[in-house]
N, C-alpha and C positions, 0 to 999 in steps of 0.2 A: 504494499499499499504506500503510495507516495506521500510525501510530506503535505502537499496541498490538499489531498483528500482527507488526511487526518485532521488537518486544520479546519477544513470545511465541516467535518462531522463534529468536531469539538465545538464549533460555533453553533451548529444546530442544537447540540446537546445543551449548551449554555443557555440559549434562549428558551428552550422547552422546559428545562427542569430546574435551573438554578437561579435565574434572574429574580424571581419573586420571593425567595427565602429571606429570613432575617439575616442581618449583616454578619454578626460573629459566628453564629451557627452555620450560616450559609457558606461563609469562607472556609470553614473546617470541612464541611461536607463537599463543597465544590473541589477543594484541593484533593480530598480523598478519592473522589470520583475520577478526576482527571488523572491522578496517579495510577489508579486501577486500569483505566483505559490505555494509558501509555505503556504500562507493563504488559498488557494484553497484546498491543500492537507490536512491541518489541519481541515478545515471545513468538508470535505468529511469523514475523519476518525471519527470526532465527531458525524456526522449524522449517520454513520453506527453503532457506538457504542450505540447511543441513540435508534436507531431502534431495535437493538438486545436486549437491556434491556427492551424496551417497549413491545416487542412481546414475551418475555420469558414467558413460562407457569409456574406458581408457582407449586412447588411440593406438591402433595396431602399428607396430614397427615392421616395416618391410625389410627383408634381407636382400642380398644381391641377386638371387634367382627370381626371374619374373614369374608372377602368378603364385608365389609362395609368400606367406607371412611367417613371422616368428612363431605363431601359434601352431602352424602346420608342420613345423620341422620335426 
């Protein structure tokens, strides 16, 4: 998820759920919600990166003989 999409979603989240709350309590709740959302975003991006790296197929190294790869030797 790109930074702009995260920012847009946080903006929508802010106007929907947090803008009308009391100031002190609202600030604490707002910060907690934003922290939870950002942790979730970071965890998802890390998981996607890990899955991409895990399932990447290593490039085959070709040897000098045409039509043969190092896996076929």
